[in-house]
C-alpha positions in Angstrom: 14.0 -31.1 33.1 12.6 -33.4 35.7 12.2 -37.0 34.7 8.5 -36.9 35.4 8.0 -33.8 33.2 10.2 -35.3 30.5 7.9 -38.4 30.0 4.7 -36.4 30.4 5.9 -33.9 27.8 7.2 -36.7 25.5 3.9 -38.6 25.6 1.8 -35.4 25.3 3.9 -34.1 22.3 3.8 -37.5 20.6 0.0 -37.6 20.9 -0.4 -34.0 19.7 1.8 -34.5 16.6 0.3 -37.9 15.8 -3.2 -36.5 16.1 -2.3 -33.7 13.8 -0.6 -36.0 11.3 -3.6 -38.3 11.2 -6.0 -35.4 10.6 -3.9 -34.0 7.8 -3.7 -37.5 6.3 -7.5 -37.8 6.4 -7.9 -34.5 4.6 -5.2 -35.3 2.0 -6.8 -38.6 1.3 -10.2 -36.9 1.0 -8.8 -34.7 -1.8 -6.7 -37.4 -3.5 -3.2 -36.6 -2.2 -2.5 -40.0 -0.8 1.4 -39.9 -0.9 1.5 -36.4 0.7 -1.0 -37.6 3.4 1.2 -40.5 4.3 4.5 -38.5 4.3 3.1 -35.4 5.9 5.3 -34.0 8.8 7.4 -37.1 9.3 10.3 -34.8 10.3 8.4 -34.0 13.5 9.5 -37.4 14.7 13.2 -36.6 14.1 15.5 -36.0 17.0 15.9 -32.3 16.2 12.2 -31.5 16.1 11.0 -34.0 18.7 13.5 -32.8 21.3 12.1 -29.3 21.0 8.6 -30.7 21.3 9.5 -32.4 24.6 11.3 -29.4 26.0 8.7 -26.8 25.1 5.5 -28.8 25.1 2.4 -27.0 26.2 -0.4 -28.9 24.5 -2.3 -25.8 23.3 0.3 -24.2 21.0 3.4 -25.1 19.0 6.5 -25.9 20.9 8.4 -24.2 18.1 6.8 -20.8 19.0 7.6 -21.3 22.6 11.3 -22.1 21.7 11.4 -19.0 19.5 10.2 -16.8 22.4 12.6 -18.3 24.9 15.8 -18.5 22.7 15.2 -16.0 19.9 15.0 -18.7 17.2 13.6 -22.2 16.8 16.1 -24.8 15.6 13.1 -27.2 15.2 11.2 -24.8 13.0 14.2 -24.2 10.8 14.7 -27.9 10.5 10.9 -28.5 9.8 10.3 -25.8 7.2 13.4 -26.8 5.3 12.1 -30.4 4.8 8.3 -29.9 4.3 7.2 -28.4 1.0 3.7 -27.6 2.3 5.1 -24.6 4.2 5.4 -21.4 2.2 8.7 -20.6 4.0 10.2 -23.6 2.2 9.7 -21.7 -1.0 11.7 -18.6 -0.1 14.7 -17.5 -2.1 16.6 -14.3 -2.9 14.9 -11.7 -5.1 16.8 -11.7 -8.4 16.3 -8.0 -8.7 17.5 -7.3 -5.1 19.8 -9.9 -3.6 19.4 -8.3 -0.2 15.8 -9.3 -0.1 14.0 -12.6 0.3 10.8 -13.3 -1.5 8.3 -16.2 -1.9 8.5 -18.4 -4.9 5.3 -20.0 -6.3 4.3 -23.2 -4.6 3.1 -26.2 -6.7 -0.6 -26.4 -6.2 -0.4 -29.8 -4.5 1.6 -28.3 -1.7 -0.9 -25.3 -1.4 -3.6 -28.0 -1.0 -1.6 -29.8 1.7 -0.9 -26.5 3.4 -4.6 -25.8 3.5 -5.2 -29.3 5.1 -2.4 -28.6 7.5 -3.9 -25.3 8.6 -7.3 -26.9 9.3 -5.7 -29.7 11.3 -3.4 -27.4 13.3 -6.4 -25.1 14.2 -8.5 -28.1 15.2 -5.6 -29.6 17.2 -4.8 -26.4 19.2 -8.3 -24.9 19.5 -10.2 -28.0 20.2 -13.9 -27.2 20.8 -13.3 -23.5 20.1 -12.5 -24.4 16.4 -14.8 -23.0 13.7 -14.4 -23.1 10.0 -13.2 -19.5 10.2 -10.3 -20.4 12.6 -7.7 -21.2 9.8 -8.4 -17.9 8.0 -8.2 -15.9 11.3 -4.8 -17.5 12.0 -3.7 -16.8 8.4 -4.7 -13.1 8.6 -1.6 -12.4 10.8 0.6 -13.2 7.7 -1.3 -11.1 5.1 1.2 -8.7 3.5 4.4 -10.8 4.0 6.6 -10.8 0.9 7.5 -14.4 1.7 4.3 -15.8 0.1 4.2 -15.6 -3.7 1.3 -13.7 -5.0 -0.3 -16.7 -6.9 0.2 -18.9 -3.8 -1.4 -16.2 -1.7 -4.4 -16.1 -4.0 -4.8 -19.8 -4.1 -4.5 -20.2 -0.3 -6.8 -17.3 0.5 -9.4 -18.6 -1.9 -9.4 -21.9 -0.1 -9.5 -20.4 3.4 -12.3 -18.1 2.5 -14.2 -21.0 0.9 -13.8 -23.0 4.1 -14.8 -20.0 6.3 -17.9 -19.1 4.2 -19.1 -22.4 2.8 -17.8 -25.0 5.3 -15.4 -27.9 5.3 -17.4 -30.3 3.1 -17.7 -27.8 0.3 -14.1 -26.7 0.5 -12.8 -30.2 0.4 -15.2 -31.1 -2.5 -13.9 -28.1 -4.5 -10.3 -29.0 -3.8 -10.8 -32.6 -4.8 -12.2 -31.5 -8.2 -9.6 -28.8 -8.6 -6.7 -31.3 -8.0 -8.3 -33.7 -10.5 -8.7 -31.0 -13.1 -5.1 -29.8 -12.7 -3.7 -33.3 -12.9 -5.7 -33.9 -16.1 -4.5 -30.7 -17.7 -0.9 -31.2 -16.4 -1.4 -27.9 -14.5 -0.5 -29.5 -11.2 2.3 -26.9 -10.7 
């Protein structure tokens, strides 16, 4: 990579991931998940993930997807999903009834909430002015049917994404803030 492109990509990628992190932090704070907001996606600044960000930076889509297309896999994504509990892929394990198959395990609700915030921020980051409250749901639709999302996690995430799509961001965040409070109080913050 040319020196000029290296620095351009490094700065562009840094700005993109920092903008994303700050958006997720804002949403997490709005729903009462302060620690998760602060710690969200710190692994993106690690050498493994940031290097890929520089190499495959485009500004309008994830460098991990570009890396996957070019090399067949994404070392950065494997690193990222293995360290960030707000990705349903983190919660995959062998099916106890069929060890030749991977399935999704139920995610604690606080991580479903963070995943929801993450999807809004990612859609806003990559779509810019084309973003609508339906964008995160439209992106999610590609994954419907995968066995890698636990059924209960799927229900919770789809409910939040539909609420956002149909009622808007303010109402979705308001609902989520109340739901997190309720689950904490009832010790149902699984």
